[in-house]
LOMIVO-871259 format. One record per residue (C-alpha): residue number from 1; x, z, y. Coordinates in pm, whole numbers. Layout:
N
REC   nuza        u        w        v
REC    NUM        X        Z        Y
...
REM end
This chain:
138
REC   nuza        u        w        v
REC      1    -2070     -115       28
REC      2    -2017     -228     -329
REC      3    -1718     -113     -531
REC      4    -1519     -406     -667
REC      5    -1262     -327     -931
REC      6    -1079     -656     -872
REC      7     -994     -581     -507
REC      8     -695     -349     -580
REC      9     -517     -633     -764
REC     10     -469     -793     -424
REC     11     -274     -487     -314
REC     12      -58     -483     -629
REC     13       27     -851     -604
REC     14      159     -841     -248
REC     15      445     -601     -323
REC     16      514     -793     -644
REC     17      541    -1117     -446
REC     18      785     -965     -196
REC     19      997     -789     -460
REC     20      990    -1069     -717
REC     21     1075    -1354     -485
REC     22     1230    -1609     -557
REC     23     1252    -1572     -937
REC     24      907    -1421     -988
REC     25     1052    -1148    -1209
REC     26     1030     -778    -1146
REC     27     1337     -647    -1322
REC     28     1485     -366    -1110
REC     29     1358      -16    -1178
REC     30     1297       51     -808
REC     31     1074     -258     -791
REC     32      864     -133    -1081
REC     33      837      212     -923
REC     34      724       68     -589
REC     35      460     -152     -755
REC     36      342      144     -967
REC     37      323      351     -649
REC     38      102       89     -484
REC     39     -115       80     -798
REC     40     -159      457     -788
REC     41     -217      469     -413
REC     42     -467      185     -395
REC     43     -630      224     -735
REC     44     -638      577     -869
REC     45     -645      763     -536
REC     46     -915      525     -409
REC     47    -1140      611     -703
REC     48    -1076      983     -649
REC     49    -1169      939     -282
REC     50    -1497      771     -384
REC     51    -1586     1074     -598
REC     52    -1616     1290     -286
REC     53    -1706     1043       -9
REC     54    -2034     1169      148
REC     55    -2233      845      169
REC     56    -2535      752      -42
REC     57    -2400      404     -134
REC     58    -2119      552     -344
REC     59    -2210      519     -712
REC     60    -1924      744     -823
REC     61    -2026     1043     -610
REC     62    -1965     1381     -777
REC     63    -1987     1611     -477
REC     64    -2039     1513     -114
REC     65    -1750     1697       49
REC     66    -1644     1537      377
REC     67    -1345     1769      422
REC     68    -1203     1693       79
REC     69    -1270     1321      120
REC     70    -1085     1328      453
REC     71     -791     1514      297
REC     72     -774     1260       13
REC     73     -790      977      267
REC     74     -504     1127      470
REC     75     -297     1167      153
REC     76     -369      808       51
REC     77     -272      677      394
REC     78       57      866      392
REC     79      137      775       32
REC     80       67      405       82
REC     81      264      402      409
REC     82      557      562      227
REC     83      538      300      -48
REC     84      530       33      224
REC     85      836      185      387
REC     86     1019      183       52
REC     87      919     -181       -1
REC     88     1046     -274      346
REC     89     1378      -95      291
REC     90     1436     -269      -43
REC     91     1334     -614       89
REC     92     1541     -595      408
REC     93     1845     -456      225
REC     94     1828     -744      -26
REC     95     1824     -991      259
REC     96     2125     -825      429
REC     97     2325     -811      104
REC     98     2260    -1177       22
REC     99     2513    -1451       91
REC    100     2429    -1670      395
REC    101     2290    -1966      192
REC    102     2071    -1727       -9
REC    103     1941    -1562      309
REC    104     1754    -1880      397
REC    105     1590    -1871       56
REC    106     1500    -1503      103
REC    107     1329    -1551      441
REC    108      981    -1495      289
REC    109     1107    -1166      146
REC    110     1236    -1063      488
REC    111      912    -1168      660
REC    112      697     -985      404
REC    113      913     -675      427
REC    114      897     -668      806
REC    115      519     -718      800
REC    116      480     -427      559
REC    117      711     -220      780
REC    118      487     -285     1082
REC    119      179     -181      882
REC    120      352      134      755
REC    121      456      237     1106
REC    122      102      173     1227
REC    123      -38      387      943
REC    124      203      671     1024
REC    125      116      651     1394
REC    126     -258      649     1336
REC    127     -230      934     1087
REC    128      -24     1147     1327
REC    129     -252     1069     1622
REC    130     -561     1168     1420
REC    131     -720      824     1432
REC    132     -934      731     1133
REC    133     -791      436      937
REC    134    -1092      294      753
REC    135    -1303       24      916
REC    136    -1670      112      953
REC    137    -1615      487      902
REC    138    -1534      767     1135
REM end
């Protein structure tokens, strides 16, 4: 498994697309905080997880500690699910507050928000049930 530094940009751009639609501008403070939260959860915490993940393919390995790596993974799952929940709340509330003609324009925001909400609920469920979230591990 190779570490690719460009992959997390995919995760930052999705919330930016939902929150910045239709103007493409991220101007509200809550939008910036949500995007920063996704950047921290998918970037910084991911690198910290790689420092302790007990597999030989990890180039960043400091100490192979499966318990600590699992705790970091659980934190990351909960943090990212919480950021997804915040994104869904902001997106759905913008759609509800919009005038009827603007609601048609904001349908992609509503669809993206509801998709993120489904993923956040799934992450919470899998975390509570003790299921491991990462593909290929566990």
